TORKOL-4160 file (C-alpha; in steps of 0.2 Angstrom, whole numbers, padded with zeros to 4 digits, m for minus):
481
<pt num="1" X="0217" Y="0479" Z="0651"/>
<pt num="2" X="0230" Y="0465" Z="0646"/>
<pt num="3" X="0238" Y="0461" Z="0663"/>
<pt num="4" X="0253" Y="0455" Z="0653"/>
<pt num="5" X="0269" Y="0453" Z="0662"/>
<pt num="6" X="0280" Y="0449" Z="0647"/>
<pt num="7" X="0274" Y="0463" Z="0635"/>
<pt num="8" X="0271" Y="0451" Z="0621"/>
<pt num="9" X="0258" Y="0452" Z="0608"/>
<pt num="10" X="0259" Y="0434" Z="0603"/>
<pt num="11" X="0240" Y="0432" Z="0601"/>
<pt num="12" X="0241" Y="0440" Z="0584"/>
<pt num="13" X="0254" Y="0428" Z="0578"/>
<pt num="14" X="0244" Y="0412" Z="0581"/>
<pt num="15" X="0232" Y="0413" Z="0567"/>
<pt num="16" X="0239" Y="0406" Z="0551"/>
<pt num="17" X="0232" Y="0399" Z="0534"/>
<pt num="18" X="0249" Y="0392" Z="0529"/>
<pt num="19" X="0253" Y="0374" Z="0528"/>
<pt num="20" X="0264" Y="0366" Z="0541"/>
<pt num="21" X="0283" Y="0369" Z="0539"/>
<pt num="22" X="0285" Y="0350" Z="0542"/>
<pt num="23" X="0277" Y="0346" Z="0525"/>
<pt num="24" X="0281" Y="0350" Z="0507"/>
<pt num="25" X="0273" Y="0348" Z="0490"/>
<pt num="26" X="0289" Y="0352" Z="0482"/>
<pt num="27" X="0298" Y="0337" Z="0475"/>
<pt num="28" X="0317" Y="0335" Z="0480"/>
<pt num="29" X="0330" Y="0326" Z="0470"/>
<pt num="30" X="0338" Y="0320" Z="0486"/>
<pt num="31" X="0322" Y="0314" Z="0494"/>
<pt num="32" X="0324" Y="0300" Z="0507"/>
<pt num="33" X="0311" Y="0286" Z="0505"/>
<pt num="34" X="0302" Y="0278" Z="0520"/>
<pt num="35" X="0296" Y="0260" Z="0519"/>
<pt num="36" X="0284" Y="0254" Z="0531"/>
<pt num="37" X="0288" Y="0235" Z="0534"/>
<pt num="38" X="0279" Y="0222" Z="0544"/>
<pt num="39" X="0286" Y="0204" Z="0548"/>
<pt num="40" X="0274" Y="0197" Z="0535"/>
<pt num="41" X="0281" Y="0207" Z="0521"/>
<pt num="42" X="0299" Y="0209" Z="0527"/>
<pt num="43" X="0306" Y="0196" Z="0514"/>
<pt num="44" X="0297" Y="0204" Z="0500"/>
<pt num="45" X="0304" Y="0221" Z="0504"/>
<pt num="46" X="0321" Y="0214" Z="0506"/>
<pt num="47" X="0320" Y="0207" Z="0488"/>
<pt num="48" X="0317" Y="0225" Z="0481"/>
<pt num="49" X="0334" Y="0230" Z="0488"/>
<pt num="50" X="0351" Y="0229" Z="0480"/>
<pt num="51" X="0364" Y="0217" Z="0486"/>
<pt num="52" X="0373" Y="0229" Z="0497"/>
<pt num="53" X="0357" Y="0236" Z="0505"/>
<pt num="54" X="0350" Y="0219" Z="0509"/>
<pt num="55" X="0366" Y="0214" Z="0517"/>
<pt num="56" X="0367" Y="0229" Z="0527"/>
<pt num="57" X="0349" Y="0226" Z="0533"/>
<pt num="58" X="0352" Y="0208" Z="0537"/>
<pt num="59" X="0369" Y="0211" Z="0546"/>
<pt num="60" X="0360" Y="0224" Z="0557"/>
<pt num="61" X="0347" Y="0211" Z="0562"/>
<pt num="62" X="0332" Y="0221" Z="0557"/>
<pt num="63" X="0316" Y="0211" Z="0561"/>
<pt num="64" X="0303" Y="0223" Z="0557"/>
<pt num="65" X="0297" Y="0224" Z="0575"/>
<pt num="66" X="0285" Y="0238" Z="0580"/>
<pt num="67" X="0294" Y="0255" Z="0579"/>
<pt num="68" X="0311" Y="0246" Z="0574"/>
<pt num="69" X="0320" Y="0257" Z="0562"/>
<pt num="70" X="0334" Y="0254" Z="0550"/>
<pt num="71" X="0343" Y="0268" Z="0540"/>
<pt num="72" X="0351" Y="0263" Z="0523"/>
<pt num="73" X="0364" Y="0273" Z="0514"/>
<pt num="74" X="0367" Y="0274" Z="0495"/>
<pt num="75" X="0384" Y="0270" Z="0486"/>
<pt num="76" X="0390" Y="0287" Z="0491"/>
<pt num="77" X="0386" Y="0284" Z="0510"/>
<pt num="78" X="0372" Y="0296" Z="0510"/>
<pt num="79" X="0356" Y="0292" Z="0519"/>
<pt num="80" X="0343" Y="0286" Z="0505"/>
<pt num="81" X="0331" Y="0275" Z="0513"/>
<pt num="82" X="0323" Y="0272" Z="0530"/>
<pt num="83" X="0312" Y="0257" Z="0535"/>
<pt num="84" X="0300" Y="0257" Z="0550"/>
<pt num="85" X="0293" Y="0241" Z="0558"/>
<pt num="86" X="0275" Y="0240" Z="0561"/>
<pt num="87" X="0263" Y="0227" Z="0568"/>
<pt num="88" X="0254" Y="0216" Z="0556"/>
<pt num="89" X="0253" Y="0220" Z="0537"/>
<pt num="90" X="0245" Y="0237" Z="0540"/>
<pt num="91" X="0248" Y="0255" Z="0545"/>
<pt num="92" X="0240" Y="0258" Z="0562"/>
<pt num="93" X="0236" Y="0276" Z="0565"/>
<pt num="94" X="0241" Y="0294" Z="0568"/>
<pt num="95" X="0255" Y="0289" Z="0580"/>
<pt num="96" X="0263" Y="0277" Z="0567"/>
<pt num="97" X="0277" Y="0289" Z="0562"/>
<pt num="98" X="0278" Y="0299" Z="0578"/>
<pt num="99" X="0294" Y="0291" Z="0586"/>
<pt num="100" X="0302" Y="0289" Z="0569"/>
<pt num="101" X="0301" Y="0308" Z="0565"/>
<pt num="102" X="0310" Y="0313" Z="0581"/>
<pt num="103" X="0325" Y="0301" Z="0576"/>
<pt num="104" X="0327" Y="0307" Z="0559"/>
<pt num="105" X="0340" Y="0320" Z="0553"/>
<pt num="106" X="0334" Y="0336" Z="0544"/>
<pt num="107" X="0330" Y="0332" Z="0526"/>
<pt num="108" X="0315" Y="0329" Z="0515"/>
<pt num="109" X="0307" Y="0312" Z="0516"/>
<pt num="110" X="0294" Y="0303" Z="0506"/>
<pt num="111" X="0282" Y="0288" Z="0511"/>
<pt num="112" X="0281" Y="0273" Z="0500"/>
<pt num="113" X="0263" Y="0270" Z="0504"/>
<pt num="114" X="0246" Y="0277" Z="0500"/>
<pt num="115" X="0238" Y="0269" Z="0514"/>
<pt num="116" X="0231" Y="0281" Z="0527"/>
<pt num="117" X="0243" Y="0294" Z="0520"/>
<pt num="118" X="0233" Y="0309" Z="0526"/>
<pt num="119" X="0233" Y="0302" Z="0544"/>
<pt num="120" X="0251" Y="0298" Z="0543"/>
<pt num="121" X="0255" Y="0315" Z="0537"/>
<pt num="122" X="0246" Y="0324" Z="0551"/>
<pt num="123" X="0255" Y="0313" Z="0564"/>
<pt num="124" X="0271" Y="0317" Z="0556"/>
<pt num="125" X="0269" Y="0336" Z="0558"/>
<pt num="126" X="0261" Y="0335" Z="0575"/>
<pt num="127" X="0274" Y="0324" Z="0582"/>
<pt num="128" X="0288" Y="0337" Z="0578"/>
<pt num="129" X="0278" Y="0352" Z="0585"/>
<pt num="130" X="0286" Y="0360" Z="0601"/>
<pt num="131" X="0279" Y="0375" Z="0610"/>
<pt num="132" X="0295" Y="0386" Z="0611"/>
<pt num="133" X="0288" Y="0404" Z="0611"/>
<pt num="134" X="0297" Y="0408" Z="0627"/>
<pt num="135" X="0314" Y="0399" Z="0625"/>
<pt num="136" X="0329" Y="0410" Z="0621"/>
<pt num="137" X="0331" Y="0402" Z="0604"/>
<pt num="138" X="0313" Y="0404" Z="0600"/>
<pt num="139" X="0305" Y="0397" Z="0585"/>
<pt num="140" X="0322" Y="0394" Z="0577"/>
<pt num="141" X="0324" Y="0378" Z="0587"/>
<pt num="142" X="0312" Y="0370" Z="0574"/>
<pt num="143" X="0319" Y="0377" Z="0558"/>
<pt num="144" X="0329" Y="0361" Z="0554"/>
<pt num="145" X="0315" Y="0349" Z="0553"/>
<pt num="146" X="0312" Y="0332" Z="0545"/>
<pt num="147" X="0300" Y="0337" Z="0530"/>
<pt num="148" X="0288" Y="0325" Z="0523"/>
<pt num="149" X="0285" Y="0326" Z="0504"/>
<pt num="150" X="0266" Y="0325" Z="0501"/>
<pt num="151" X="0254" Y="0328" Z="0486"/>
<pt num="152" X="0245" Y="0345" Z="0484"/>
<pt num="153" X="0228" Y="0335" Z="0486"/>
<pt num="154" X="0234" Y="0329" Z="0503"/>
<pt num="155" X="0240" Y="0346" Z="0508"/>
<pt num="156" X="0223" Y="0353" Z="0504"/>
<pt num="157" X="0214" Y="0340" Z="0515"/>
<pt num="158" X="0226" Y="0341" Z="0530"/>
<pt num="159" X="0233" Y="0358" Z="0532"/>
<pt num="160" X="0217" Y="0365" Z="0540"/>
<pt num="161" X="0218" Y="0351" Z="0553"/>
<pt num="162" X="0236" Y="0353" Z="0557"/>
<pt num="163" X="0234" Y="0372" Z="0559"/>
<pt num="164" X="0219" Y="0370" Z="0570"/>
<pt num="165" X="0227" Y="0358" Z="0581"/>
<pt num="166" X="0243" Y="0368" Z="0583"/>
<pt num="167" X="0232" Y="0384" Z="0587"/>
<pt num="168" X="0224" Y="0375" Z="0601"/>
<pt num="169" X="0241" Y="0368" Z="0608"/>
<pt num="170" X="0248" Y="0386" Z="0607"/>
<pt num="171" X="0233" Y="0394" Z="0616"/>
<pt num="172" X="0232" Y="0382" Z="0630"/>
<pt num="173" X="0251" Y="0382" Z="0633"/>
<pt num="174" X="0253" Y="0401" Z="0634"/>
<pt num="175" X="0253" Y="0407" Z="0652"/>
<pt num="176" X="0238" Y="0418" Z="0658"/>
<pt num="177" X="0249" Y="0434" Z="0658"/>
<pt num="178" X="0248" Y="0433" Z="0639"/>
<pt num="179" X="0232" Y="0423" Z="0637"/>
<pt num="180" X="0219" Y="0432" Z="0648"/>
<pt num="181" X="0202" Y="0437" Z="0643"/>
<pt num="182" X="0208" Y="0452" Z="0633"/>
<pt num="183" X="0220" Y="0441" Z="0624"/>
<pt num="184" X="0207" Y="0428" Z="0619"/>
<pt num="185" X="0197" Y="0443" Z="0612"/>
<pt num="186" X="0212" Y="0448" Z="0601"/>
<pt num="187" X="0214" Y="0430" Z="0595"/>
<pt num="188" X="0196" Y="0429" Z="0590"/>
<pt num="189" X="0196" Y="0446" Z="0582"/>
<pt num="190" X="0212" Y="0441" Z="0572"/>
<pt num="191" X="0203" Y="0425" Z="0567"/>
<pt num="192" X="0188" Y="0434" Z="0561"/>
<pt num="193" X="0199" Y="0446" Z="0551"/>
<pt num="194" X="0208" Y="0431" Z="0543"/>
<pt num="195" X="0192" Y="0423" Z="0537"/>
<pt num="196" X="0181" Y="0439" Z="0534"/>
<pt num="197" X="0170" Y="0434" Z="0548"/>
<pt num="198" X="0160" Y="0446" Z="0560"/>
<pt num="199" X="0167" Y="0448" Z="0578"/>
<pt num="200" X="0160" Y="0457" Z="0593"/>
<pt num="201" X="0162" Y="0457" Z="0612"/>
<pt num="202" X="0151" Y="0461" Z="0627"/>
<pt num="203" X="0162" Y="0468" Z="0640"/>
<pt num="204" X="0161" Y="0470" Z="0659"/>
<pt num="205" X="0146" Y="0481" Z="0665"/>
<pt num="206" X="0138" Y="0478" Z="0648"/>
<pt num="207" X="0136" Y="0460" Z="0653"/>
<pt num="208" X="0125" Y="0465" Z="0668"/>
<pt num="209" X="0115" Y="0477" Z="0657"/>
<pt num="210" X="0111" Y="0462" Z="0645"/>
<pt num="211" X="0108" Y="0449" Z="0658"/>
<pt num="212" X="0124" Y="0439" Z="0657"/>
<pt num="213" X="0125" Y="0439" Z="0676"/>
<pt num="214" X="0134" Y="0422" Z="0679"/>
<pt num="215" X="0148" Y="0427" Z="0667"/>
<pt num="216" X="0151" Y="0444" Z="0676"/>
<pt num="217" X="0150" Y="0436" Z="0693"/>
<pt num="218" X="0164" Y="0423" Z="0690"/>
<pt num="219" X="0175" Y="0436" Z="0681"/>
<pt num="220" X="0172" Y="0452" Z="0691"/>
<pt num="221" X="0186" Y="0450" Z="0704"/>
<pt num="222" X="0200" Y="0449" Z="0690"/>
<pt num="223" X="0209" Y="0465" Z="0683"/>
<pt num="224" X="0207" Y="0458" Z="0666"/>
<pt num="225" X="0189" Y="0461" Z="0664"/>
<pt num="226" X="0175" Y="0448" Z="0660"/>
<pt num="227" X="0168" Y="0447" Z="0642"/>
<pt num="228" X="0157" Y="0437" Z="0630"/>
<pt num="229" X="0166" Y="0435" Z="0613"/>
<pt num="230" X="0156" Y="0431" Z="0598"/>
<pt num="231" X="0161" Y="0426" Z="0580"/>
<pt num="232" X="0149" Y="0424" Z="0565"/>
<pt num="233" X="0154" Y="0417" Z="0548"/>
<pt num="234" X="0146" Y="0408" Z="0533"/>
<pt num="235" X="0131" Y="0409" Z="0522"/>
<pt num="236" X="0116" Y="0415" Z="0532"/>
<pt num="237" X="0105" Y="0401" Z="0523"/>
<pt num="238" X="0117" Y="0387" Z="0528"/>
<pt num="239" X="0113" Y="0376" Z="0543"/>
<pt num="240" X="0117" Y="0384" Z="0559"/>
<pt num="241" X="0131" Y="0377" Z="0569"/>
<pt num="242" X="0135" Y="0385" Z="0586"/>
<pt num="243" X="0151" Y="0382" Z="0596"/>
<pt num="244" X="0152" Y="0387" Z="0614"/>
<pt num="245" X="0169" Y="0386" Z="0623"/>
<pt num="246" X="0173" Y="0388" Z="0642"/>
<pt num="247" X="0186" Y="0402" Z="0642"/>
<pt num="248" X="0191" Y="0403" Z="0660"/>
<pt num="249" X="0209" Y="0409" Z="0657"/>
<pt num="250" X="0214" Y="0405" Z="0675"/>
<pt num="251" X="0205" Y="0396" Z="0689"/>
<pt num="252" X="0211" Y="0399" Z="0707"/>
<pt num="253" X="0195" Y="0391" Z="0712"/>
<pt num="254" X="0189" Y="0407" Z="0719"/>
<pt num="255" X="0185" Y="0409" Z="0737"/>
<pt num="256" X="0184" Y="0390" Z="0738"/>
<pt num="257" X="0203" Y="0391" Z="0733"/>
<pt num="258" X="0212" Y="0376" Z="0725"/>
<pt num="259" X="0227" Y="0369" Z="0733"/>
<pt num="260" X="0244" Y="0373" Z="0725"/>
<pt num="261" X="0245" Y="0357" Z="0716"/>
<pt num="262" X="0228" Y="0359" Z="0708"/>
<pt num="263" X="0231" Y="0377" Z="0703"/>
<pt num="264" X="0248" Y="0374" Z="0695"/>
<pt num="265" X="0241" Y="0371" Z="0677"/>
<pt num="266" X="0225" Y="0381" Z="0678"/>
<pt num="267" X="0231" Y="0392" Z="0663"/>
<pt num="268" X="0223" Y="0377" Z="0653"/>
<pt num="269" X="0206" Y="0380" Z="0660"/>
<pt num="270" X="0202" Y="0390" Z="0644"/>
<pt num="271" X="0205" Y="0374" Z="0634"/>
<pt num="272" X="0187" Y="0373" Z="0629"/>
<pt num="273" X="0188" Y="0390" Z="0621"/>
<pt num="274" X="0205" Y="0386" Z="0613"/>
<pt num="275" X="0196" Y="0370" Z="0605"/>
<pt num="276" X="0182" Y="0381" Z="0598"/>
<pt num="277" X="0194" Y="0393" Z="0591"/>
<pt num="278" X="0204" Y="0379" Z="0583"/>
<pt num="279" X="0189" Y="0370" Z="0576"/>
<pt num="280" X="0182" Y="0387" Z="0570"/>
<pt num="281" X="0198" Y="0389" Z="0560"/>
<pt num="282" X="0197" Y="0372" Z="0553"/>
<pt num="283" X="0179" Y="0375" Z="0548"/>
<pt num="284" X="0182" Y="0392" Z="0539"/>
<pt num="285" X="0198" Y="0386" Z="0531"/>
<pt num="286" X="0189" Y="0370" Z="0524"/>
<pt num="287" X="0174" Y="0381" Z="0519"/>
<pt num="288" X="0161" Y="0369" Z="0527"/>
<pt num="289" X="0143" Y="0373" Z="0522"/>
<pt num="290" X="0138" Y="0380" Z="0539"/>
<pt num="291" X="0132" Y="0396" Z="0547"/>
<pt num="292" X="0145" Y="0396" Z="0561"/>
<pt num="293" X="0142" Y="0405" Z="0577"/>
<pt num="294" X="0156" Y="0404" Z="0591"/>
<pt num="295" X="0153" Y="0410" Z="0608"/>
<pt num="296" X="0166" Y="0411" Z="0622"/>
<pt num="297" X="0163" Y="0418" Z="0639"/>
<pt num="298" X="0181" Y="0424" Z="0644"/>
<pt num="299" X="0185" Y="0426" Z="0662"/>
<pt num="300" X="0198" Y="0424" Z="0676"/>
<pt num="301" X="0191" Y="0416" Z="0692"/>
<pt num="302" X="0201" Y="0427" Z="0703"/>
<pt num="303" X="0200" Y="0432" Z="0722"/>
<pt num="304" X="0198" Y="0450" Z="0728"/>
<pt num="305" X="0186" Y="0460" Z="0739"/>
<pt num="306" X="0172" Y="0458" Z="0726"/>
<pt num="307" X="0174" Y="0440" Z="0722"/>
<pt num="308" X="0158" Y="0430" Z="0721"/>
<pt num="309" X="0155" Y="0419" Z="0736"/>
<pt num="310" X="0148" Y="0402" Z="0741"/>
<pt num="311" X="0130" Y="0405" Z="0745"/>
<pt num="312" X="0127" Y="0419" Z="0733"/>
<pt num="313" X="0112" Y="0417" Z="0721"/>
<pt num="314" X="0114" Y="0423" Z="0703"/>
<pt num="315" X="0100" Y="0426" Z="0691"/>
<pt num="316" X="0106" Y="0418" Z="0675"/>
<pt num="317" X="0103" Y="0424" Z="0657"/>
<pt num="318" X="0089" Y="0411" Z="0655"/>
<pt num="319" X="0081" Y="0418" Z="0671"/>
<pt num="320" X="0085" Y="0403" Z="0682"/>
<pt num="321" X="0092" Y="0407" Z="0699"/>
<pt num="322" X="0108" Y="0397" Z="0704"/>
<pt num="323" X="0114" Y="0396" Z="0721"/>
<pt num="324" X="0133" Y="0395" Z="0722"/>
<pt num="325" X="0138" Y="0379" Z="0732"/>
<pt num="326" X="0156" Y="0380" Z="0727"/>
<pt num="327" X="0165" Y="0394" Z="0718"/>
<pt num="328" X="0177" Y="0381" Z="0710"/>
<pt num="329" X="0162" Y="0375" Z="0699"/>
<pt num="330" X="0163" Y="0391" Z="0689"/>
<pt num="331" X="0165" Y="0384" Z="0672"/>
<pt num="332" X="0147" Y="0378" Z="0671"/>
<pt num="333" X="0141" Y="0395" Z="0677"/>
<pt num="334" X="0149" Y="0405" Z="0663"/>
<pt num="335" X="0143" Y="0391" Z="0651"/>
<pt num="336" X="0125" Y="0392" Z="0656"/>
<pt num="337" X="0123" Y="0410" Z="0650"/>
<pt num="338" X="0132" Y="0406" Z="0634"/>
<pt num="339" X="0122" Y="0391" Z="0631"/>
<pt num="340" X="0105" Y="0400" Z="0634"/>
<pt num="341" X="0110" Y="0413" Z="0622"/>
<pt num="342" X="0115" Y="0400" Z="0609"/>
<pt num="343" X="0098" Y="0391" Z="0611"/>
<pt num="344" X="0088" Y="0407" Z="0606"/>
<pt num="345" X="0093" Y="0404" Z="0588"/>
<pt num="346" X="0088" Y="0385" Z="0588"/>
<pt num="347" X="0104" Y="0380" Z="0579"/>
<pt num="348" X="0104" Y="0364" Z="0569"/>
<pt num="349" X="0119" Y="0358" Z="0580"/>
<pt num="350" X="0126" Y="0365" Z="0596"/>
<pt num="351" X="0142" Y="0359" Z="0603"/>
<pt num="352" X="0151" Y="0365" Z="0619"/>
<pt num="353" X="0169" Y="0361" Z="0624"/>
<pt num="354" X="0175" Y="0363" Z="0642"/>
<pt num="355" X="0188" Y="0358" Z="0654"/>
<pt num="356" X="0174" Y="0355" Z="0666"/>
<pt num="357" X="0177" Y="0341" Z="0679"/>
<pt num="358" X="0190" Y="0331" Z="0687"/>
<pt num="359" X="0177" Y="0317" Z="0688"/>
<pt num="360" X="0178" Y="0315" Z="0669"/>
<pt num="361" X="0197" Y="0312" Z="0671"/>
<pt num="362" X="0194" Y="0299" Z="0685"/>
<pt num="363" X="0181" Y="0290" Z="0674"/>
<pt num="364" X="0191" Y="0291" Z="0657"/>
<pt num="365" X="0209" Y="0295" Z="0661"/>
<pt num="366" X="0219" Y="0309" Z="0653"/>
<pt num="367" X="0217" Y="0304" Z="0635"/>
<pt num="368" X="0200" Y="0297" Z="0632"/>
<pt num="369" X="0187" Y="0311" Z="0630"/>
<pt num="370" X="0170" Y="0309" Z="0636"/>
<pt num="371" X="0155" Y="0317" Z="0628"/>
<pt num="372" X="0136" Y="0318" Z="0632"/>
<pt num="373" X="0121" Y="0319" Z="0620"/>
<pt num="374" X="0104" Y="0313" Z="0620"/>
<pt num="375" X="0105" Y="0311" Z="0601"/>
<pt num="376" X="0109" Y="0293" Z="0596"/>
<pt num="377" X="0112" Y="0297" Z="0578"/>
<pt num="378" X="0125" Y="0311" Z="0583"/>
<pt num="379" X="0133" Y="0300" Z="0595"/>
<pt num="380" X="0135" Y="0286" Z="0583"/>
<pt num="381" X="0142" Y="0298" Z="0570"/>
<pt num="382" X="0155" Y="0305" Z="0582"/>
<pt num="383" X="0160" Y="0287" Z="0587"/>
<pt num="384" X="0162" Y="0282" Z="0569"/>
<pt num="385" X="0172" Y="0297" Z="0565"/>
<pt num="386" X="0183" Y="0295" Z="0580"/>
<pt num="387" X="0188" Y="0277" Z="0574"/>
<pt num="388" X="0191" Y="0283" Z="0557"/>
<pt num="389" X="0204" Y="0297" Z="0562"/>
<pt num="390" X="0211" Y="0288" Z="0577"/>
<pt num="391" X="0205" Y="0301" Z="0590"/>
<pt num="392" X="0197" Y="0292" Z="0605"/>
<pt num="393" X="0180" Y="0297" Z="0611"/>
<pt num="394" X="0167" Y="0289" Z="0623"/>
<pt num="395" X="0149" Y="0293" Z="0626"/>
<pt num="396" X="0143" Y="0295" Z="0643"/>
<pt num="397" X="0125" Y="0295" Z="0649"/>
<pt num="398" X="0114" Y="0310" Z="0653"/>
<pt num="399" X="0106" Y="0300" Z="0668"/>
<pt num="400" X="0092" Y="0311" Z="0673"/>
<pt num="401" X="0089" Y="0304" Z="0691"/>
<pt num="402" X="0106" Y="0312" Z="0695"/>
<pt num="403" X="0098" Y="0329" Z="0691"/>
<pt num="404" X="0090" Y="0329" Z="0709"/>
<pt num="405" X="0107" Y="0332" Z="0716"/>
<pt num="406" X="0106" Y="0350" Z="0709"/>
<pt num="407" X="0091" Y="0355" Z="0719"/>
<pt num="408" X="0092" Y="0370" Z="0731"/>
<pt num="409" X="0081" Y="0375" Z="0745"/>
<pt num="410" X="0085" Y="0393" Z="0741"/>
<pt num="411" X="0086" Y="0395" Z="0722"/>
<pt num="412" X="0080" Y="0386" Z="0707"/>
<pt num="413" X="0095" Y="0375" Z="0707"/>
<pt num="414" X="0113" Y="0375" Z="0713"/>
<pt num="415" X="0129" Y="0373" Z="0704"/>
<pt num="416" X="0136" Y="0357" Z="0712"/>
<pt num="417" X="0129" Y="0340" Z="0716"/>
<pt num="418" X="0125" Y="0335" Z="0733"/>
<pt num="419" X="0138" Y="0321" Z="0734"/>
<pt num="420" X="0155" Y="0315" Z="0727"/>
<pt num="421" X="0149" Y="0303" Z="0714"/>
<pt num="422" X="0145" Y="0305" Z="0696"/>
<pt num="423" X="0152" Y="0323" Z="0695"/>
<pt num="424" X="0154" Y="0323" Z="0676"/>
<pt num="425" X="0136" Y="0318" Z="0673"/>
<pt num="426" X="0129" Y="0330" Z="0686"/>
<pt num="427" X="0139" Y="0344" Z="0678"/>
<pt num="428" X="0132" Y="0339" Z="0661"/>
<pt num="429" X="0115" Y="0339" Z="0667"/>
<pt num="430" X="0117" Y="0357" Z="0674"/>
<pt num="431" X="0122" Y="0363" Z="0657"/>
<pt num="432" X="0108" Y="0353" Z="0649"/>
<pt num="433" X="0095" Y="0364" Z="0659"/>
<pt num="434" X="0101" Y="0379" Z="0649"/>
<pt num="435" X="0099" Y="0371" Z="0632"/>
<pt num="436" X="0082" Y="0374" Z="0624"/>
<pt num="437" X="0083" Y="0359" Z="0612"/>
<pt num="438" X="0095" Y="0346" Z="0620"/>
<pt num="439" X="0093" Y="0334" Z="0606"/>
<pt num="440" X="0104" Y="0345" Z="0595"/>
<pt num="441" X="0117" Y="0347" Z="0609"/>
<pt num="442" X="0133" Y="0339" Z="0612"/>
<pt num="443" X="0145" Y="0342" Z="0627"/>
<pt num="444" X="0163" Y="0338" Z="0628"/>
<pt num="445" X="0172" Y="0337" Z="0645"/>
<pt num="446" X="0191" Y="0339" Z="0640"/>
<pt num="447" X="0207" Y="0338" Z="0649"/>
<pt num="448" X="0216" Y="0348" Z="0635"/>
<pt num="449" X="0233" Y="0344" Z="0642"/>
<pt num="450" X="0248" Y="0332" Z="0642"/>
<pt num="451" X="0256" Y="0330" Z="0659"/>
<pt num="452" X="0272" Y="0323" Z="0650"/>
<pt num="453" X="0279" Y="0321" Z="0633"/>
<pt num="454" X="0270" Y="0308" Z="0622"/>
<pt num="455" X="0274" Y="0301" Z="0605"/>
<pt num="456" X="0262" Y="0314" Z="0596"/>
<pt num="457" X="0263" Y="0329" Z="0608"/>
<pt num="458" X="0275" Y="0337" Z="0620"/>
<pt num="459" X="0270" Y="0341" Z="0638"/>
<pt num="460" X="0258" Y="0355" Z="0638"/>
<pt num="461" X="0242" Y="0360" Z="0629"/>
<pt num="462" X="0234" Y="0347" Z="0618"/>
<pt num="463" X="0219" Y="0346" Z="0606"/>
<pt num="464" X="0207" Y="0332" Z="0611"/>
<pt num="465" X="0192" Y="0326" Z="0601"/>
<pt num="466" X="0194" Y="0340" Z="0588"/>
<pt num="467" X="0199" Y="0329" Z="0573"/>
<pt num="468" X="0185" Y="0317" Z="0577"/>
<pt num="469" X="0172" Y="0332" Z="0578"/>
<pt num="470" X="0179" Y="0340" Z="0562"/>
<pt num="471" X="0178" Y="0324" Z="0553"/>
<pt num="472" X="0160" Y="0322" Z="0559"/>
<pt num="473" X="0155" Y="0340" Z="0554"/>
<pt num="474" X="0163" Y="0337" Z="0537"/>
<pt num="475" X="0152" Y="0322" Z="0534"/>
<pt num="476" X="0137" Y="0330" Z="0541"/>
<pt num="477" X="0138" Y="0347" Z="0531"/>
<pt num="478" X="0151" Y="0345" Z="0517"/>
<pt num="479" X="0159" Y="0360" Z="0508"/>
<pt num="480" X="0151" Y="0376" Z="0502"/>
<pt num="481" X="0147" Y="0375" Z="0483"/>
């Protein structure tokens, strides 16, 4: 049951293999060149201009300060050149062109630099993206874009990344009336069809029959029924990579109901699922040499006569009994069943993504993404990739003494810590219990949201850590032969 109030079928439109409309490999005779200029090379750049252009730049007092822009016309008065000021004599990162793109008129542009061209091009496209699916003018509002001319090689390297990030943004920004568990199922099914992958789902009462009791318990109060979604792709002999995404499509908090302010953006609580769908699309489009398995427990944490309660004890898929201390700690419950299932195959690498704790936001803020792993090599690889692609991450400790907070007098464990401190660590330790080989496991605690417009993303759903993770996977596994 869709539970949709707008009668849209937008989930089918979200999967695309096409390159971004903000980039083009077709050369234009009327292309407008963009120069990146620092104070150190300002005079050198001025010397390359003709007399009229140099006079124009100087008379407008262009000093190449950070994000300072000067637009230069040709002899016919048409825009032919743009200069952007940057710090030092280098291109800094993905946000370098973000403000510039929004100030440019529609047209085709070309960067006069090969430095960080892929990162700059990704930033160019993502800075212009807007979620406009529900506006009266619809997608037409972005038809007149500033298009960046790039090489076919660059397009091949970055189109999968851009499409994956935009998929995540769209999924998280879509309201739950059109992105509930059944809609997530449609999205994964469409993704599987687009890349010749296998898809299946375990729905409602079938969850109980197969032992996925925590997923069913969390989702049973919702009209849009709970389910466990699965996608498999890639050569069976390739290294096994398993992704698990928290798919709580809306979180009221359950009977431990959230206040209005806390519930307002809870459509984003499926941000972990969105991230796994986005990176799965990247992996399949880039044809990484992996046997990919994607698991999403898709539920709504709703309230009705049969909602699960504080004090209930649930037998998880692993067999561990869990006492429900708080129904608003539901994400770790649904993930526990999925992680236990994933562990049965002993994957080479197991990664979960979840909008799990407010404690992670208190510790790291809204933009820095914490991750947890016991594997130093994986952690160092992720941190290195994060620096390379300008996608911030920070490793947090799986501090075992905190696991004592999860002890229960009535069950094997409970789903909340005993105090207000270290909440992100305690939640990660809860998940670790359900992973058979934690040395091969990484947990990301995401926000998946921008509370206001930023240089690189509008208010709404955001892809976080995903470019860093994809870069790491690309280095770890490489392409299929």
